[in-house]
C-alpha positions in Angstrom: 58.5 141.6 121.4 58.1 137.8 121.3 60.7 135.8 123.2 63.2 133.5 121.6 61.1 130.5 122.7 57.7 132.0 122.1 55.3 129.3 120.7 56.8 126.5 122.8 54.8 125.0 125.7 56.5 123.4 128.7 54.6 121.2 131.1 56.6 121.5 134.3 55.9 118.5 136.6 59.0 119.2 138.7 59.4 120.7 142.1 62.0 122.2 144.5 64.8 123.6 142.4 66.6 121.9 139.5 63.5 121.3 137.3 61.8 124.6 138.3 65.1 126.5 137.5 65.0 125.1 134.0 61.3 125.9 133.7 62.0 129.5 134.8 64.6 129.9 132.1 62.2 128.7 129.4 59.6 131.1 130.8 62.1 134.0 130.7 62.8 133.2 127.1 59.1 133.3 126.1 57.8 129.8 126.4 54.4 129.1 127.9 55.4 127.2 131.1 52.6 125.4 132.9 53.6 124.4 136.4 51.7 121.3 137.5 51.3 121.2 141.3 49.6 119.0 143.9 46.1 120.3 145.0 46.3 121.9 148.4 50.0 121.9 149.0 51.8 122.5 145.7 55.6 122.6 145.2 57.4 121.6 148.4 59.3 124.9 148.4 56.1 126.9 149.0 56.5 125.9 152.7 60.3 126.4 152.8 60.6 129.4 155.0 60.8 131.9 156.6 61.3 134.3 155.0 57.9 134.7 153.3 56.7 137.4 151.1 54.9 140.2 153.1 51.6 141.7 152.0 50.9 145.4 151.9 50.3 145.5 155.6 53.7 143.9 156.3 52.2 140.5 157.3 53.8 137.3 156.0 51.9 135.5 153.2 52.1 131.8 152.3 54.6 132.6 149.5 58.2 131.6 150.5 61.3 133.4 149.2 62.6 130.0 148.1 59.6 129.3 145.9 59.6 132.8 144.5 63.3 132.4 143.4 62.6 129.8 140.8 59.0 130.1 139.4 58.4 133.4 137.7 56.9 133.5 134.1 54.9 130.4 134.7 51.2 129.5 135.1 50.1 127.2 138.0 47.6 124.4 137.6 46.7 122.0 140.3 46.1 118.4 139.2 46.1 115.2 141.2 47.5 112.7 138.7 47.3 109.8 141.2 43.6 109.8 140.1 42.6 108.5 136.7 40.9 111.8 135.7 44.0 113.7 136.6 46.1 111.4 134.5 43.8 112.0 131.6 44.1 115.8 132.0 47.9 115.5 132.0 47.9 113.4 128.9 45.7 115.9 127.1 48.0 118.7 128.1 51.0 116.7 126.9 49.3 116.4 123.5 49.5 120.2 123.2 53.0 120.6 124.7 56.5 120.4 123.4 58.5 119.7 126.6 57.9 117.8 129.8 60.1 118.4 132.8 59.9 116.0 135.8 62.0 115.0 138.8 60.2 112.1 140.2 62.1 109.0 141.4 63.1 106.5 138.7 60.0 104.8 137.4 57.8 106.9 139.7 55.5 108.2 136.9 55.2 104.9 135.0 52.5 103.8 137.5 50.3 106.6 136.3 51.0 106.2 132.6 53.0 109.4 132.6 56.4 108.1 131.8 58.1 108.8 128.5 57.3 105.5 126.9 53.6 106.2 127.5 53.5 109.9 126.7 55.5 109.6 123.4 52.5 107.6 122.1 50.4 110.7 122.8 52.9 113.1 121.3 55.8 111.6 119.2 57.4 115.1 119.1 57.6 115.4 122.9 60.9 116.2 124.5 60.8 114.6 128.0 63.5 115.6 130.5 63.8 113.5 133.7 65.9 114.9 136.5 67.0 112.6 139.3 69.8 112.4 141.8 71.7 109.5 140.1 70.1 109.0 136.7 68.1 106.1 135.3 70.8 103.5 135.5 73.5 102.2 137.8 73.5 100.9 141.4 72.3 104.2 142.9 69.4 104.8 140.5 66.7 104.1 143.0 68.3 106.3 145.7 67.0 109.8 146.5 69.7 112.4 145.7 69.6 115.9 147.1 72.0 118.8 146.4 73.8 118.7 149.8 74.4 115.0 149.7 75.5 115.1 146.0 78.0 117.9 146.9 79.6 115.5 149.4 79.4 112.3 147.4 80.4 113.9 144.1 83.6 115.4 145.5 82.8 119.1 145.7 83.0 119.2 149.5 86.4 117.6 149.5 87.6 120.7 147.7 85.5 123.3 149.6 86.5 124.5 153.1 89.5 125.5 155.1 92.7 123.5 154.5 93.9 120.9 157.1 96.4 123.3 158.7 93.9 126.1 159.3 91.5 126.6 162.3 88.1 125.4 161.4 89.4 123.0 158.9 86.9 120.6 157.3 84.5 120.2 154.4 81.9 122.9 153.7 79.1 122.9 151.2 78.6 125.7 148.8 76.3 128.4 150.2 73.6 127.9 147.5 72.2 124.6 146.1 74.7 124.9 143.3 74.3 121.3 141.9 70.6 121.9 141.5 71.2 125.2 139.7 73.8 123.7 137.4 71.5 120.7 136.7 68.8 123.1 135.8 71.2 124.8 133.4 72.4 121.6 131.8 68.7 120.4 131.5 67.9 123.6 129.6 70.9 123.0 127.3 69.8 119.4 126.7 66.3 120.4 125.9 67.4 123.1 123.4 69.6 120.5 121.7 66.7 118.1 121.5 64.5 120.9 120.0 67.2 121.4 117.3 67.1 117.6 116.6 63.3 117.7 116.4 63.5 120.6 114.0 65.6 118.3 111.7 63.8 115.0 112.2 60.4 115.8 113.5 60.8 113.5 116.5 61.2 114.1 120.2 63.5 112.3 122.6 64.1 111.4 126.2 66.7 113.2 128.4 68.2 111.4 131.4 69.7 114.2 133.6 71.4 113.3 136.9 72.6 115.6 139.7 75.7 113.4 140.3 76.6 113.5 136.6 76.5 117.2 136.6 78.4 117.5 139.8 81.2 115.4 138.6 81.3 117.1 135.2 81.6 120.5 136.9 84.6 119.6 138.9 86.3 120.9 135.8 90.0 121.6 136.3 90.0 119.9 139.7 88.9 116.7 138.1 91.6 116.9 135.5 94.1 117.7 138.3 93.3 114.3 139.7 93.0 112.4 136.5 96.4 113.7 135.3 98.3 113.5 138.5 96.5 110.6 140.3 96.5 112.7 143.4 93.2 113.9 145.0 93.3 117.7 145.3 93.2 118.9 148.9 91.1 121.7 150.4 92.8 125.1 150.1 90.2 127.4 151.6 89.9 130.4 149.3 93.2 129.6 147.6 93.5 128.3 144.0 95.2 125.0 143.4 96.9 126.1 140.2 97.3 129.9 140.5 99.1 132.0 143.2 98.2 134.5 144.5 94.5 133.9 143.9 92.7 134.2 147.2 91.6 136.5 150.1 93.9 138.7 152.0 93.3 140.9 155.1 93.3 144.7 154.8 93.1 147.5 157.3 89.3 147.4 157.4 88.1 144.1 155.9 89.4 141.7 153.2 90.3 141.8 149.5 90.3 139.2 146.9 93.4 139.1 144.6 92.9 137.1 141.4 96.3 137.5 139.8 96.3 135.3 136.7 99.8 135.8 135.1 103.3 136.9 135.9 102.9 140.4 134.4 100.0 141.1 136.8 102.1 139.8 139.7 104.9 142.2 138.9 102.4 145.1 138.8 101.1 144.0 142.1 104.6 143.9 143.5 105.2 147.5 142.2 102.1 148.8 143.9 102.9 146.9 147.1 106.4 148.4 147.2 107.9 144.9 146.9 109.6 144.9 143.5 112.0 142.3 144.7 109.3 139.7 144.9 108.9 139.8 141.1 112.6 139.0 140.7 112.8 136.3 143.3 113.3 132.9 141.7 110.7 131.5 144.1 108.0 133.9 143.0 108.9 135.2 139.5 106.7 132.6 137.7 103.3 131.2 138.5 104.7 127.7 138.6 107.3 128.8 141.2 104.7 130.7 143.2 102.5 127.5 143.4 105.5 125.6 144.6 106.4 128.2 147.2 103.0 129.5 148.2 103.7 128.8 151.8 106.5 131.3 151.8 104.8 133.9 149.6 101.3 134.2 151.1 102.4 135.2 154.6 104.6 138.0 153.0 101.6 139.3 151.1 99.4 139.2 154.2 102.0 141.4 156.1 101.7 144.0 153.4 97.9 144.1 152.6 96.9 145.0 156.2 98.4 148.5 155.9 95.8 149.8 153.5 92.0 149.6 153.4 90.2 147.5 150.8 89.1 150.6 149.0 92.6 151.9 148.8 94.0 148.7 147.5 91.2 148.4 144.8 91.8 152.0 143.6 95.6 151.4 143.3 95.4 147.9 141.7 92.7 148.7 139.3 94.7 151.6 138.0 97.4 149.2 136.8 95.1 146.4 135.7 95.5 143.9 138.6 92.2 142.0 139.1 90.9 142.4 142.6 87.6 143.0 144.5 85.9 143.2 147.9 84.1 140.5 149.8 80.5 141.8 149.7 77.5 140.7 151.6 74.2 140.6 149.7 73.2 144.1 150.9 76.4 145.4 149.3 75.9 143.3 146.2 72.5 144.8 145.4 73.8 148.3 146.2 76.8 147.8 144.0 77.1 150.3 141.1 77.7 147.6 138.5 74.8 145.5 139.7 72.5 148.5 139.6 73.7 149.5 136.2 73.0 146.0 134.8 69.5 145.9 136.3 70.0 142.7 138.2 67.0 143.3 140.4 63.6 143.6 138.9 60.2 144.1 140.7 57.0 142.4 139.4 53.4 143.1 140.4 52.1 140.5 142.7 48.4 139.8 143.7 49.3 139.5 147.4 51.3 142.7 147.6 52.4 145.6 145.5 55.5 144.0 144.0 57.8 141.0 144.5 61.5 141.4 143.9 63.3 139.1 141.6 66.9 138.5 140.5 67.1 139.3 136.8 68.1 136.7 134.3 71.7 137.0 133.1 70.6 136.1 129.5 70.9 139.2 127.3 69.8 138.7 123.7 69.8 141.6 121.3 66.8 140.6 119.2 64.7 138.5 121.5 65.4 139.9 125.0 64.2 138.2 128.2 60.9 139.6 129.5 59.4 139.5 132.9 55.7 139.2 132.3 54.5 137.1 135.2 55.3 136.9 138.9 55.6 133.5 140.5 52.0 132.2 140.5 49.7 131.5 143.5 48.9 127.8 143.8 46.5 126.8 141.1 45.9 130.4 140.0 45.5 129.4 136.3 43.8 126.0 136.6 40.5 127.1 135.2 42.0 129.3 132.6 44.3 126.5 131.3 41.7 123.7 131.4 39.1 125.9 129.7 41.3 127.3 126.9 43.5 124.3 126.2 41.1 121.4 126.9 37.8 123.1 126.3 36.5 122.2 129.7 33.0 123.4 130.6 32.1 125.0 133.9 30.2 121.8 134.8 33.3 119.7 134.0 35.5 122.0 136.1 33.0 121.8 139.0 32.9 118.0 138.7 36.7 117.7 138.8 36.9 120.0 141.8 34.3 117.9 143.6 36.3 114.7 142.8 39.5 116.4 144.2 41.2 116.1 140.8 41.9 119.8 140.6 
């Protein structure tokens, strides 16, 4: 069955994570995604390991887990566009593409004639998405911006980590490159909006996507907490600034997460915990009061939760509709019954081994479902195929380009 974006072609000039993540989403949805890489080395993340994919004999290959996480459903072509012939190849591919994704520094592609102003002359319908750390304008525009640094500068790390009165207090980054992932998602949304605009007008457009913009936008309620109150939110560890109890608690064998979102759920928790009086206590009866008196309530709850195992608590609380869950490691995640039922792991055939595992897309469309038709490609695996089919290159031309170091 054709994917929702079948018939679209994406020229993915990006590397590392934010741009490739967007490209992978387009590929999952059926677009033809051509990943343009440097001859000889390719995307930086190909070397970001260990771990590396193992071959059938159990030996590590050159394919890093990091690279494999963001590049399925693409074709790889190697082109050195610092050379004039490489630039010509890219322009000819642009003429047959709908979307360009790139994450070079501001103005970095203009020197090669591959900026939007140049390429829209080749293809007026082109949608060109630039992803940078700080955007195309402002005093930081020329700075390099990486996820970790943006998490710090953009305020996320001021909210993440143990509170000042806890052991090990201090800022902590999120355990995945979340700003890159979110930027990839926002880039995808922006491109889809631009496609709708093109459908109406026939013209493409330029998209200026910045990691810092995305980071600040995704501060969500915490940003509004500051803007409304004028007070910077403080780190609360696993606690929630606006809801109590909404954090981790120790149990007899591990920890449990309670995410109690309203007063009715709190009273049900009190009943299961054998502490009905908490639900009647003026300090704890409403969420507003519980937020005010969290320092009194949380230690009381901790004294109760340690007397049952996590599994026992989950069984009792789920029975009365109190949201809760365990703190799983990734082995437990991929063994979880719900994760298995939803098919969140898929295995694709790979030329260096039998299969390569992938985390499934969360996109579930009834009429145009996501398909997994191509494992993350080996470096330059489709160069000759793409140049022959799309550009009509002859074997002699391919050989000449290879001799010149263009491909």
